[in-house]
N, C-alpha and C positions, 0 to 999 in steps of 0.2 A: 142661608146663603145671601151675600146681598152683588147684588149686580147695577155696573157703572157703566153707562154708553156715556159719549160723546159725544158734541155735530156741532155745526158751523163753520167748521175747514174750511180752505178753499185759497184761489188765484188772489189775488191785491196786488195792484197795482203803490210803492213808496208813498205814502201819504193818507192811503187811506185806511176804512175802519174793518174791521171781522166783532157782529161779539158768536162765542161760544158756551154752549149750552152742556152741562154733565144732570143725569138724570142720575141718582138713588134708589132702587126698589127692592122689594123681597121682604119678608114674613119678621116679626118682632122683630125689629132695630130700632135704633138712634142716634142722629147722627151726631157727632163730639163735632170735627171740624170738618172741611173738606177746599180742597185747594185744589190747584192750577201748576204746574211739572211740565218743562219743557223739555227738548231731547233735538240737537242740532245733529247735522249727517256728521261722523266721524267727533261728536262730542259726548259728557254723562249727562243723564237728566240736572236737569238744575230746578233749584222750586221758580214759579215765579211770582206767586200768588196764592195768601193763602186766607180764609175765612172760618172766625173759630162760631158756637151754639152764638155766644153771646154777640155776637158780629161785628169782635175782635179782627183788624185787619193787618196785615204784612206783606209787604210786598218786593219785588230784588230791588236793585237800585237803578239798572236797570229799565226799568219800566213803569219806574213808581211818574206819573202823571199824568200819564200817555194810557194804565190800563185804569181795570177799577175791578173792581168784586165784588159781586154781590151773591144773596140768598135769597130764594123764596121759600122759605121752609113746612108750608103747606103744602109741596109740590117736591117736598126733599131737591130741589134744579139747588144749582148754583150754575151762576154763570160772568164772564171775560168777556168785557167790554174791550177793544181794542181797538184803542187811535193813535194817532199820528203816526204808521206802521211803518218798521222801517226795517230794509234786505235782514239786517241780521238780526230784526226776528223769524226769521222762517227756523221752522221747526216739526216735529212734530206734537203736538199738544194731547198731554196725558191729564187726565184729571182722577183725582186722589178721595175719599169718603175715607174716614176714621170714624169705626163706630161701634159703637152698644149693639152686643147681639145675643138678645134670651134665647136660649134654648135648652130643649127636658130639666130646667128647671134652675137650670145654671148663666150666669149671666158672664161675656167675655167679651175683648173690648177687639175687634181688628181689621188689617187697613185692605181696603179694595184700591183697583185700577182701572179703570177704564180701559178699551187696547187704544186710542187716541184718534188725534184727527190731524193732518196734513195743513199747514198753514202754510201757505207761499208767497212771500211779498217781493215783487219785480221791479226792480229798479229803472 
């Protein structure tokens, strides 16, 4: 079983910055990709940014130039640096880990979600 835990959310004024962290832990797994998603009140969950094992990144158009995703492979941790925050960035931010797990001689791929961390940007 792989656990994913986010941290770093909070309340910030528009134009401010926050840094989110997400760590994956467990036994016998390797990370294929990790990403951040968000869900604003009354809206569907949407992709914010992803980073692959080869450090290839992908961003939603709405955050390009403001957010930066990075990872520390040794710590199985991914970060989301959020700058120039806007009220429309207010949401619960979820981390996702796309992992390969070895168990009982088998290898399978699974996607694990964290419980989310709330980001509120005041105007």
